[in-house]
FITI-542357 format. One line per 2 residues: for each residue x, y, z of C-alpha. Coordinates in nm, 4 decimals, m for minus. Each point is the difference from the previous one (the first is absolute). Layout:
X,Y,Z | ...
// end
This chain:
10.3955,m1.2079,m10.0991 | 0.3303,0.1354,m0.1297
0.1795,0.2970,0.1555 | m0.1124,0.2054,m0.2999
m0.3633,m0.0930,0.0708 | 0.0375,0.1067,0.3629
0.1616,0.3293,m0.1015 | m0.2712,0.0685,m0.2562
m0.2796,m0.0604,0.2531 | 0.1704,0.2127,0.2657
0.0470,0.2891,m0.2434 | m0.3670,m0.0104,m0.0988
m0.1133,m0.0020,0.3629 | 0.2249,0.2962,0.0796
m0.1565,0.1894,m0.2889 | m0.3442,m0.0823,0.1384
0.0886,0.0987,0.3571 | 0.2235,0.3040,m0.0535
m0.0342,0.0890,m0.3677 | 0.3757,m0.0517,m0.0550
0.1132,m0.1571,m0.3274 | 0.3076,m0.2260,0.0051
0.1283,m0.1287,m0.3330 | 0.1784,m0.3388,m0.0318
0.3438,0.1639,0.0080 | m0.0938,0.1453,0.3400
m0.1400,m0.3170,0.1555 | 0.3143,m0.0978,0.1918
0.0150,0.3410,0.1669 | m0.3752,m0.0155,0.0635
0.0210,m0.3353,0.1784 | 0.2975,0.1182,0.2057
m0.2062,0.2965,0.1188 | m0.2993,m0.2217,0.0774
0.2329,m0.2222,0.2026 | 0.1160,0.3045,0.1976
m0.3638,0.0871,0.0747 | m0.0659,m0.3579,0.1119
0.2997,0.0112,0.2346 | m0.1340,0.3141,0.1650
m0.3307,m0.1829,0.0508 | 0.1900,m0.3078,0.1305
m0.1416,m0.2192,m0.2769 | 0.1510,m0.2829,m0.2047
0.2080,0.1267,m0.2936 | 0.0160,m0.2997,m0.2353
m0.1461,0.0648,m0.3440 | m0.2949,m0.2355,0.0603
m0.0775,0.1685,0.3331 | 0.0255,0.3459,m0.1561
m0.2311,m0.1076,m0.2797 | m0.2509,m0.1441,0.2452
0.0060,0.3201,0.2058 | m0.0355,0.2421,m0.2908
m0.2732,m0.2139,m0.1579 | m0.2329,0.0269,0.2999
m0.3317,0.1598,m0.0889 | 0.0614,0.2910,0.2365
0.2964,0.1256,0.2007 | m0.0094,0.1836,0.3309
0.0844,0.3705,m0.0059 | 0.3366,m0.0540,0.1749
0.0936,m0.2568,m0.2665 | m0.0864,0.2409,m0.2816
0.2002,0.2698,0.1776 | 0.3041,m0.2265,0.0216
m0.0230,m0.0807,m0.3717 | m0.0395,0.3635,m0.1029
0.2896,0.1057,0.2246 | 0.2353,m0.2492,m0.1669
m0.1257,0.0104,m0.3603 | m0.0094,0.3766,m0.0525
0.2979,0.2258,m0.0588 | 0.0071,0.3195,0.2072
0.3059,0.1814,m0.1378 | m0.0705,0.3713,m0.0520
0.1316,0.3442,0.0949 | m0.1079,0.3586,0.0561
m0.0750,0.2288,m0.2976 | 0.0016,m0.2864,m0.2479
m0.0851,0.0729,m0.3686 | 0.0211,0.3773,0.0126
m0.2114,0.0659,m0.3107 | m0.3098,m0.1349,0.1733
0.0728,0.2121,0.3054 | 0.0534,0.3081,m0.2173
m0.3402,m0.0632,m0.1592 | m0.1567,m0.0110,0.3448
0.1826,0.3111,0.1238 | m0.0209,0.2194,m0.3100
m0.3340,m0.0950,m0.1515 | m0.2360,m0.2250,0.1953
0.0025,0.1655,0.3443 | m0.0015,0.3604,m0.1335
m0.3021,m0.0857,m0.2190 | m0.1865,m0.1542,0.2936
0.0727,0.3070,0.2123 | m0.1306,0.2341,m0.2700
m0.3145,m0.2065,m0.0475 | m0.0848,m0.0619,0.3666
0.1197,0.3040,0.1909 | m0.2824,0.1412,0.2114
m0.2575,m0.2673,m0.0851 | 0.1320,m0.3557,0.0232
0.3319,0.0181,0.1777 | 0.1098,m0.3614,0.0061
0.2548,m0.2167,m0.1818 | 0.0206,m0.3785,0.0093
0.3019,m0.1997,m0.1193 | 0.0472,m0.3767,0.0119
0.3362,m0.1746,m0.0031 | m0.1074,m0.3503,m0.1063
0.2817,m0.2445,0.0663 | 0.1794,0.2381,0.2361
0.2667,m0.2535,0.1007 | 0.2018,0.1267,0.2986
m0.1433,0.3515,m0.0201 | 0.2497,0.2051,m0.1978
m0.2533,0.0914,m0.2695 | m0.2881,0.1279,0.2188
0.2444,0.1878,0.2243 | 0.1466,0.1601,m0.3139
m0.3483,0.1123,m0.1068 | m0.0677,0.1460,0.3443
0.3320,0.1878,m0.0016 | m0.0822,0.1496,m0.3415
m0.3366,0.1272,0.1239 | 0.1526,0.1362,0.3201
0.3023,0.1616,m0.1626 | m0.1502,0.1566,m0.3116
m0.3634,0.0730,0.0881 | m0.0253,0.1804,0.3357
m0.3259,0.1599,m0.1169 | m0.1829,m0.3315,0.0498
0.1136,m0.0507,0.3590 | m0.3611,0.0211,0.1209
m0.1472,m0.2132,m0.2792 | m0.1236,m0.3560,0.0503
0.3004,m0.1939,m0.1311 | m0.0259,m0.3792,m0.0188
0.2972,m0.2151,m0.0999 | m0.0960,m0.3668,0.0066
0.2825,m0.2555,m0.0161 | m0.0710,m0.3718,m0.0453
0.2031,m0.3119,m0.0646 | m0.0514,m0.3743,m0.0172
0.2949,m0.0624,0.2351 | m0.0771,0.0550,0.3675
0.3741,m0.0021,0.0681 | 0.0467,0.2907,m0.2429
m0.2887,0.1914,0.1591 | 0.1509,m0.0480,0.3453
0.3342,0.1335,m0.1221 | m0.1770,0.2983,m0.1561
m0.1763,0.0707,0.3299 | 0.3369,0.0005,0.1777
0.1199,0.2618,m0.2485 | 0.3708,m0.0725,0.0465
0.2353,m0.0321,m0.2984 | 0.3632,m0.0685,m0.0921
0.2124,0.2165,m0.2291 | m0.0922,m0.2242,m0.2952
m0.3557,0.1399,0.0013 | 0.1354,0.3559,m0.0458
0.2100,m0.0530,m0.3116 | m0.2153,0.2463,m0.1955
m0.0798,0.2445,0.2821 | 0.1436,0.3508,0.0464
0.1814,0.0686,0.3245 | m0.2428,0.2874,0.0623
m0.2962,m0.2407,0.0064 | 0.1883,m0.2519,0.2148
0.0901,0.2630,0.2570 | m0.3442,0.1617,0.0080
m0.2311,m0.3019,0.0119 | 0.2092,m0.2717,0.1671
0.1776,m0.0336,0.3341 | 0.2934,m0.2287,0.0859
m0.0831,m0.3330,0.1636 | 0.3221,m0.1877,0.0636
0.1531,m0.0675,m0.3408 | m0.3343,0.0604,m0.1729
m0.2368,0.2899,m0.0621 | m0.3588,0.0189,0.1265
m0.2843,0.1883,m0.1693 | m0.1261,0.2997,0.1973
m0.3344,m0.0266,0.1795 | m0.1578,0.2824,m0.2039
0.0449,m0.2053,m0.3183 | m0.0817,m0.3349,0.1559
m0.3416,0.1158,0.1208 | m0.0950,0.0931,m0.3578
m0.0005,m0.3660,m0.1088 | m0.2540,m0.2736,0.0668
0.1590,m0.3454,m0.0462 | m0.1940,m0.3241,m0.0411
0.0067,m0.3443,m0.1601 | m0.1683,m0.0522,m0.3380
0.0271,m0.2744,m0.2607 | m0.0443,0.1737,m0.3374
m0.0786,m0.3278,m0.1761 | m0.3136,m0.0509,0.2104
m0.3223,0.1943,0.0387 | m0.0198,0.2532,0.2818
0.0303,0.3208,m0.1938 | m0.1376,0.2469,m0.0797
m0.1579,m0.0064,0.3447 | m0.0781,0.2359,0.2831
0.1404,m0.2578,0.2421 | 0.3441,0.0182,m0.1629
m0.0287,0.3755,m0.0724 | 0.0673,m0.0662,m0.3692
m0.2854,0.2023,m0.1483 | 0.0167,0.3463,m0.1608
0.3785,m0.0025,m0.0362 | 0.1714,0.2828,m0.1899
0.3292,m0.1765,m0.0772 | 0.0999,m0.3665,0.0162
0.3699,m0.0841,0.0034 | 0.0539,m0.3672,m0.0786
0.3558,m0.0406,m0.1231 | 0.1999,m0.3185,m0.0515
m0.2862,m0.2091,0.1357 | m0.2084,m0.1264,m0.2893
0.3037,m0.1374,m0.1818 | m0.0365,m0.2949,0.2391
m0.3638,m0.0669,m0.1012 | m0.1255,m0.2130,m0.2905
m0.1866,0.1868,m0.2801 | m0.3547,m0.0766,0.1168
0.0659,0.1276,0.3524 | 0.1659,0.3147,m0.1398
m0.3170,0.0722,m0.1985 | m0.2183,m0.0588,0.3060
0.2163,0.2263,0.2176 | m0.0039,0.2669,m0.2695
m0.3822,m0.0060,m0.0104 | m0.0239,0.0236,0.3783
0.2509,0.2856,0.0092 | m0.2139,0.1902,m0.2499
m0.3040,m0.0455,0.2258 | 0.2024,0.1289,0.2960
0.0941,0.3247,m0.1748 | m0.1980,0.3218,m0.0270
m0.0684,0.1294,m0.3501 | 0.3257,0.1377,m0.1437
0.1907,m0.1947,0.2665 | 0.3516,m0.1298,m0.0681
0.1442,m0.3531,m0.0071 | 0.3804,0.0079,0.0179
0.1869,m0.3189,m0.0700 | 0.3663,m0.0740,m0.0705
0.1325,0.0736,m0.3482 | 0.0970,m0.3671,m0.0368
m0.3646,m0.1019,0.0539 | m0.1611,0.2133,m0.2723
m0.2418,m0.2050,m0.2080 | m0.3076,0.1352,m0.1786
m0.1406,m0.3507,m0.0295 | m0.0303,m0.0157,0.3798
m0.0776,0.3681,0.0622 | m0.2217,0.0748,m0.2993
m0.2698,0.1324,0.2359 | 0.2195,0.3059,0.0698
0.1146,0.2895,m0.2146 | 0.3740,m0.0044,m0.0584
0.1757,0.3296,0.0812 | 0.3591,0.0950,m0.0776
0.1895,0.2179,0.2484 | 0.3682,0.0769,m0.0537
0.1503,m0.3375,m0.0918 | m0.2661,m0.2109,0.1723
m0.3407,m0.1486,m0.0795 | m0.2792,0.0013,0.2602
m0.3691,m0.0868,0.0089 | m0.3088,0.2045,0.0776
m0.3664,m0.0869,0.0522 | m0.1857,0.1781,m0.2792
m0.2501,m0.1001,m0.2673 | 0.2787,m0.0210,m0.2606
0.1718,m0.3249,m0.1070 | 0.3621,m0.0726,0.0809
0.0995,m0.0633,m0.3606 | 0.1115,0.3564,m0.0713
0.2511,0.1745,0.2233 | m0.0915,0.3501,0.1143
0.3001,0.2262,0.0653 | m0.0364,0.1764,0.3329
0.1252,0.3533,m0.0583 | m0.2134,0.1164,0.2903
m0.3048,m0.1355,0.1728 | m0.3192,0.1801,m0.0992
m0.0235,0.3502,0.1539 | m0.2471,0.0509,0.2847
m0.2708,0.1582,m0.2129 | m0.0077,m0.3090,m0.2224
m0.0108,m0.2331,0.3012 | m0.2866,0.1968,0.1565
m0.1927,0.0083,m0.3287 | 0.0298,m0.3764,m0.0381
m0.1081,m0.0506,0.3606 | m0.3102,0.2146,m0.0528
m0.0813,m0.1916,m0.3163 | 0.0129,m0.3270,0.1942
m0.2274,0.1383,0.2704 | m0.3221,0.0094,m0.2022
m0.2627,m0.1047,0.2577 | m0.2280,m0.3000,m0.0197
m0.3454,0.0985,m0.1168 | m0.2723,0.0655,0.2568
m0.1889,m0.2862,m0.1592 | 0.2842,m0.2377,0.0886
0.0051,0.1160,0.3631 | m0.3748,m0.0428,0.0354
0.0285,m0.3557,m0.1282 | 0.2086,m0.0896,0.3059
m0.2907,0.0408,0.2407 | m0.2631,m0.1361,m0.2354
0.0731,m0.3527,0.1289 | m0.1781,m0.1708,m0.2857
0.0554,m0.3749,0.0290 | 0.0571,m0.1896,m0.3189
0.0183,m0.3692,m0.0702 | 0.3010,0.0181,m0.2283
0.2782,0.2542,m0.0537 | 0.0984,0.1306,m0.3403
0.1818,m0.2282,m0.2363 | 0.3615,0.0772,0.0974
0.0378,m0.0682,0.3729 | 0.3723,0.0765,m0.0149
m0.0518,0.3447,m0.1506 | 0.0925,0.2081,0.3089
0.3278,m0.1862,0.0551 | 0.0743,0.0133,m0.3722
m0.0591,0.3741,m0.0150 | 0.2189,0.0488,0.3062
0.2894,m0.2058,m0.1363 | m0.0072,0.2049,m0.3220
0.0016,0.3254,0.1962 | m0.3528,0.0953,m0.1154
m0.1033,0.1210,0.3456 | m0.3019,0.2050,m0.1051
m0.1500,m0.2991,m0.1833 | 0.0863,m0.2175,0.3006
m0.1924,0.2305,0.2365 | m0.3044,0.0007,m0.2276
0.0096,m0.3800,m0.0284 | 0.0330,m0.0407,0.3787
m0.2890,0.2385,0.0718 | m0.2193,m0.1883,m0.2429
0.0651,m0.3221,0.1907 | m0.0580,0.1683,0.3348
m0.3385,0.1217,m0.1189 | m0.0812,m0.3562,m0.1039
0.0729,m0.1320,0.3451 | 0.3431,m0.1517,m0.0696
0.1955,0.1760,0.2746 | 0.2955,m0.2001,0.1326
0.3482,0.0666,0.1364 | 0.1791,m0.0640,m0.3310
m0.2273,0.2372,m0.1879 | 0.0315,0.2617,0.2729
0.3802,m0.0295,m0.0101 | 0.0125,0.0617,m0.3748
m0.2406,0.2935,0.0375 | 0.2007,0.1833,0.2669
0.3299,m0.0610,m0.1809 | m0.1485,0.1468,m0.3165
m0.1211,0.3054,0.1909 | 0.3452,0.0360,0.1541
0.1648,m0.0067,m0.3424 | m0.2477,0.2546,m0.1345
0.0531,0.2359,0.2942 | m0.3616,0.0878,0.0822
m0.0178,0.0347,0.3815 | m0.3402,0.1746,0.0158
m0.1671,m0.2333,m0.2448 | 0.1475,m0.3172,0.1455
m0.0999,0.1056,0.3546 | m0.3609,0.0473,m0.1054
m0.0285,m0.3258,m0.1912 | 0.1967,m0.2207,0.2393
m0.1748,0.1409,0.3075 | m0.3372,m0.0820,m0.1528
0.1135,m0.3534,m0.0726 | 0.1347,m0.0483,0.3528
m0.3265,0.1284,0.1475 | m0.1874,m0.2901,m0.1522
m0.0643,m0.3073,0.2093 | 0.2416,m0.1996,m0.2145
0.3204,0.1697,0.1140 | 0.2623,m0.2412,0.1357
0.3080,0.0354,0.2165 | 0.2060,m0.0529,m0.3129
m0.1673,0.2921,m0.1757 | 0.0684,0.2350,0.2909
0.3605,m0.1167,0.0031 | 0.0385,0.0600,m0.3746
m0.1453,0.3491,0.0325 | 0.2333,0.0686,0.2931
0.2927,m0.0985,m0.2256 | m0.1061,0.2670,m0.2458
m0.0438,0.2587,0.2759 | 0.3507,m0.0718,0.1265
0.1398,0.0532,m0.3487 | m0.1626,0.3445,0.0204
0.1415,0.0490,0.3534 | m0.3493,0.0254,0.1503
0.1036,m0.1802,0.3171 | m0.3064,0.0930,0.2082
m0.2545,m0.1334,m0.2494 | 0.2129,m0.3082,m0.0614
m0.0004,m0.0706,0.3751 | m0.3817,0.0302,0.0068
m0.0334,m0.2411,m0.2943 | 0.2295,m0.2558,0.1618
m0.1896,0.0169,0.3289 | m0.3207,m0.0664,m0.1931
0.1688,m0.2934,m0.1687 | 0.0953,m0.1456,0.3382
m0.3536,0.0600,0.1303 | m0.1247,m0.2235,m0.2816
0.2828,m0.2526,0.0399 | 0.2285,0.0314,0.3014
0.2361,m0.2564,m0.1534 | 0.0601,0.1947,m0.3224
0.3760,m0.0321,0.0105 | 0.0841,0.2679,m0.2584
m0.2061,0.2636,0.1811 | 0.1960,m0.0659,0.3201
0.3228,0.0229,m0.1998 | m0.0954,0.3295,m0.1623
m0.1199,0.1507,0.3281 | 0.3349,m0.0955,0.1496
0.1710,0.1874,m0.2855 | m0.2163,0.3087,0.0594
0.0625,0.0047,0.3749 | 0.3711,m0.0602,m0.0506
0.0176,0.2925,m0.2403 | m0.1878,0.2253,0.2445
0.2352,m0.1082,0.2817 | m0.2693,m0.1846,0.1959
0.2294,m0.2882,0.0793 | m0.2252,m0.1805,0.2492
m0.2903,m0.0138,m0.2446 | 0.2306,m0.1070,m0.2818
0.1401,m0.2869,0.2081 | m0.3550,m0.1036,0.0952
m0.1121,m0.0343,m0.3613 | 0.3237,m0.1623,m0.1195
m0.0446,m0.2431,0.2887 | m0.3523,m0.0758,m0.1239
0.1462,m0.0730,m0.3435 | 0.2335,m0.2589,0.1510
m0.2760,m0.1556,0.2149 | m0.2313,m0.0389,m0.2993
0.2783,m0.1214,m0.2276 | 0.1125,m0.2629,0.2517
m0.3428,m0.1622,m0.0283 | 0.0237,m0.0272,m0.3793
0.1980,m0.2092,m0.2452 | 0.3128,0.1920,m0.1057
m0.0510,m0.1043,m0.3627 | m0.3541,0.1391,m0.0221
m0.0481,0.3137,m0.2096 | m0.1415,0.2997,0.1885
m0.3122,0.1500,m0.1655 | 0.0365,0.3541,m0.1405
0.3816,m0.0311,0.0174 | 0.0626,m0.0678,m0.3717
0.1589,m0.3367,0.0716 | 0.1867,0.0460,0.3285
0.0089,m0.3112,0.2150 | m0.0594,m0.0135,0.3745
0.3674,m0.0915,0.0432 | 0.1147,0.3131,m0.1811
m0.2337,0.2187,0.2058 | 0.1444,m0.1537,0.3178
0.3551,0.0534,m0.1161 | m0.0695,0.3609,m0.0994
m0.1725,0.0746,0.3323 | 0.2669,m0.1755,0.2055
0.2683,0.2165,m0.1620 | m0.1925,0.3128,0.1024
m0.0515,m0.1188,0.3595 | 0.3699,m0.0827,0.0292
0.0825,0.3622,m0.0799 | m0.2452,0.1466,0.2548
// end
């Protein structure tokens, strides 16, 4: 093989493993970075050895971490791209407060590709500084990155002057404290963020295990420019599934492309273009003079909350077996992907009545109910399903995921305990119980369940996919859990 052949193969394998796209004019830099990763792992660095290593069918998690640490660029700073932050501060958060005050007081933001943490900390500072009225709300800021080294730096929360080149002195003095020559983020801001590892080019989201469901705003800036077109389209589709109806997808202005993001409505704000999850195509830009007033938002919400017919509910407990399902077996998933949640519910209930209950169907059903916002109806239907003799640990876990999104911690705990009664080795139920106990400051119980996660995971192949996790591998679950235990 020629050097060019080696470089071509290595670039394709990196795309497969990490989703990163290196063009021929970048191959020399790519190989240099791969060599640096190999040196850290104390491996041979000749081109043939690098090719042999990268071409292996599967790599260990520490090898993937080394590659991602050396192949990704983590240069960023606080308060970057102010137009996007102005949209968040002036329009998105005020609209959510108007819509949810007194009835659904929670906000969930995801910084996808958070690098060394400047972006999620910026988002937390904005919420803290400008919206004191939501101090008692359930605020979730999830921050993920493919580089474990970047995540570790973000967790340290210590930055040089270069990270503050667009930050007012007032903000620096109020939310940071000196640490030698650097500045460290204050504890009140740091505790608002949940950092973890996530490879956007792989499955694993939306998922209750990664807390990437029912998100209000996704920030993913200067990340997808490194992906090839097909992966960008796949990430865009998964982001849409992660968002609530009317949720926002905010990408960098240099990454705008309606071919890739045609599943979102394009919205103009000031001098920027942003994307929103609606039933409108992206082809026509909608100027954002002001987000819809609260009475319009409430009216639309009521319109979406038309209940399932009593006939549909009764079908759930009819339990009529049938030899063959209706012609289109993929109908529920198809409805869900198109955002037709009412049709998805009806299609799922029809299959349940025909005896086709399974974890995948149940997952689509509860996600559709979540997107429709029908707590009373979904409780009645899902409880009846779970009371049948066909309920599995996975189904209880999936229902617990929905209950947690609604902040019903007590019922979620009951569901997870039932899941573990059916299958004591259900790794995701242990993980979620650990999260619940950690949140409720029951540290001993949290450590117990996180420990069970590690014990179960150590008996499994790290490359195996965990059921009900939307593609997470055992290795990723271990890494995520280990990072939590290290902080306890």
